[in-house]
Backbone as JSON Lines, residues from 0, in Angstrom:
{"i":0,"aa":"X","n":[0.84,-1.18,0.0],"ca":[0.0,0.0,0.0],"c":[0.88,1.24,0.0]}
{"i":1,"aa":"X","n":[0.4,2.23,-0.68],"ca":[1.15,3.46,-0.71],"c":[0.26,4.61,-0.27]}
{"i":2,"aa":"X","n":[0.86,5.51,0.45],"ca":[0.15,6.72,0.87],"c":[0.89,7.92,0.3]}
{"i":3,"aa":"X","n":[0.16,8.88,-0.15],"ca":[0.79,10.08,-0.68],"c":[0.49,11.26,0.23]}
{"i":4,"aa":"X","n":[1.53,11.96,0.59],"ca":[1.39,13.19,1.36],"c":[2.12,14.28,0.62]}
{"i":5,"aa":"X","n":[1.37,15.23,0.14],"ca":[1.89,16.29,-0.7],"c":[2.67,15.67,-1.86]}
{"i":6,"aa":"X","n":[3.98,15.84,-1.92],"ca":[4.77,15.29,-3.01],"c":[5.61,14.09,-2.58]}
{"i":7,"aa":"X","n":[5.38,13.6,-1.37],"ca":[6.16,12.49,-0.85],"c":[5.32,11.22,-0.84]}
{"i":8,"aa":"X","n":[5.88,10.15,-1.34],"ca":[5.19,8.86,-1.37],"c":[5.8,7.95,-0.31]}
{"i":9,"aa":"X","n":[4.96,7.39,0.56],"ca":[5.44,6.53,1.63],"c":[4.89,5.14,1.39]}
{"i":10,"aa":"X","n":[5.77,4.15,1.35],"ca":[5.35,2.76,1.17],"c":[5.41,2.02,2.49]}
{"i":11,"aa":"X","n":[4.38,1.21,2.76],"ca":[4.37,0.38,3.96],"c":[5.1,-0.92,3.63]}
{"i":12,"aa":"X","n":[5.65,-1.59,4.64],"ca":[6.27,-2.9,4.4],"c":[5.25,-3.83,3.73]}
{"i":13,"aa":"X","n":[5.68,-4.68,2.78],"ca":[4.74,-5.48,2.0],"c":[3.9,-6.46,2.8]}
{"i":14,"aa":"X","n":[4.36,-6.93,3.93],"ca":[3.6,-7.93,4.69],"c":[2.94,-7.35,5.94]}
{"i":15,"aa":"X","n":[2.92,-6.06,6.04],"ca":[2.31,-5.42,7.2],"c":[0.8,-5.71,7.22]}
{"i":16,"aa":"X","n":[0.3,-6.14,8.34],"ca":[-1.13,-6.43,8.57],"c":[-1.63,-7.68,7.85]}
{"i":17,"aa":"X","n":[-0.77,-8.52,7.31],"ca":[-1.22,-9.74,6.63],"c":[-2.01,-10.64,7.56]}
{"i":18,"aa":"X","n":[-1.58,-10.76,8.8],"ca":[-2.26,-11.65,9.74],"c":[-3.72,-11.25,9.89]}
{"i":19,"aa":"X","n":[-3.98,-9.97,10.09],"ca":[-5.35,-9.48,10.22],"c":[-6.13,-9.65,8.92]}
{"i":20,"aa":"X","n":[-5.47,-9.39,7.8],"ca":[-6.14,-9.52,6.5],"c":[-6.55,-10.96,6.23]}
{"i":21,"aa":"X","n":[-5.65,-11.92,6.49],"ca":[-5.97,-13.33,6.26],"c":[-7.06,-13.81,7.21]}
{"i":22,"aa":"X","n":[-7.06,-13.3,8.43],"ca":[-8.11,-13.67,9.38],"c":[-9.46,-13.17,8.87]}
{"i":23,"aa":"X","n":[-9.51,-11.97,8.36],"ca":[-10.76,-11.4,7.83],"c":[-11.22,-12.19,6.59]}
{"i":24,"aa":"X","n":[-10.29,-12.56,5.73],"ca":[-10.62,-13.36,4.54],"c":[-11.25,-14.68,4.98]}
{"i":25,"aa":"X","n":[-10.65,-15.33,5.99],"ca":[-11.18,-16.6,6.48],"c":[-12.58,-16.41,7.09]}
{"i":26,"aa":"X","n":[-12.76,-15.39,7.89],"ca":[-14.05,-15.12,8.51],"c":[-15.14,-14.89,7.47]}
{"i":27,"aa":"X","n":[-14.78,-14.3,6.32],"ca":[-15.74,-14.04,5.25],"c":[-15.95,-15.26,4.35]}
{"i":28,"aa":"X","n":[-15.19,-16.34,4.6],"ca":[-15.32,-17.55,3.79],"c":[-14.72,-17.43,2.41]}
{"i":29,"aa":"X","n":[-13.79,-16.5,2.25],"ca":[-13.17,-16.24,0.94],"c":[-11.83,-16.95,0.77]}
{"i":30,"aa":"X","n":[-11.55,-17.95,1.59],"ca":[-10.23,-18.59,1.55],"c":[-10.28,-20.01,0.97]}
{"i":31,"aa":"X","n":[-11.25,-20.28,0.1],"ca":[-11.31,-21.61,-0.5],"c":[-10.32,-21.7,-1.65]}
{"i":32,"aa":"X","n":[-9.85,-22.92,-1.92],"ca":[-8.9,-23.14,-3.0],"c":[-9.57,-22.89,-4.35]}
{"i":33,"aa":"X","n":[-8.87,-22.22,-5.23],"ca":[-9.38,-21.99,-6.58],"c":[-9.07,-23.17,-7.49]}
{"i":34,"aa":"X","n":[-7.96,-23.86,-7.19],"ca":[-7.53,-25.02,-7.96],"c":[-7.26,-26.14,-6.96]}
{"i":35,"aa":"X","n":[-7.78,-27.34,-7.24],"ca":[-7.53,-28.47,-6.34],"c":[-6.04,-28.67,-6.15]}
{"i":36,"aa":"X","n":[-5.64,-29.06,-4.93],"ca":[-4.22,-29.26,-4.66],"c":[-3.72,-30.63,-5.12]}
{"i":37,"aa":"X","n":[-4.63,-31.57,-5.43],"ca":[-4.25,-32.87,-5.98],"c":[-5.14,-33.13,-7.19]}
{"i":38,"aa":"X","n":[-4.51,-33.48,-8.29],"ca":[-5.23,-33.75,-9.52],"c":[-5.51,-35.25,-9.64]}
{"i":39,"aa":"X","n":[-6.59,-35.59,-10.3],"ca":[-6.99,-36.99,-10.44],"c":[-5.91,-37.84,-11.12]}
{"i":40,"aa":"X","n":[-5.21,-37.3,-12.09],"ca":[-4.23,-38.07,-12.84],"c":[-2.83,-38.0,-12.25]}
{"i":41,"aa":"X","n":[-2.68,-37.43,-11.1],"ca":[-1.37,-37.28,-10.48],"c":[-0.92,-38.61,-9.88]}
{"i":42,"aa":"X","n":[0.26,-39.04,-10.21],"ca":[0.81,-40.29,-9.69],"c":[1.72,-39.96,-8.5]}
{"i":43,"aa":"X","n":[1.19,-40.12,-7.3],"ca":[1.95,-39.78,-6.1],"c":[3.01,-40.82,-5.77]}
{"i":44,"aa":"X","n":[2.92,-42.02,-6.34],"ca":[3.91,-43.06,-6.08],"c":[5.29,-42.65,-6.6]}
{"i":45,"aa":"X","n":[5.33,-41.8,-7.6],"ca":[6.61,-41.32,-8.16],"c":[7.43,-40.58,-7.1]}
{"i":46,"aa":"X","n":[6.76,-39.99,-6.14],"ca":[7.42,-39.15,-5.14],"c":[7.81,-39.9,-3.89]}
{"i":47,"aa":"X","n":[7.45,-41.16,-3.79],"ca":[7.78,-41.92,-2.58],"c":[9.21,-42.39,-2.59]}
């Protein structure tokens, strides 16, 4: 996030407030996977 004051631009650290943001996303039910983490054709035996 960036804030502008007169002619000066101030940037916040990129991960500032992430914990609160992710908590709010979870509370709103917006944290579901968009893509399955395991695909039907995936051969997991290759990784053992």
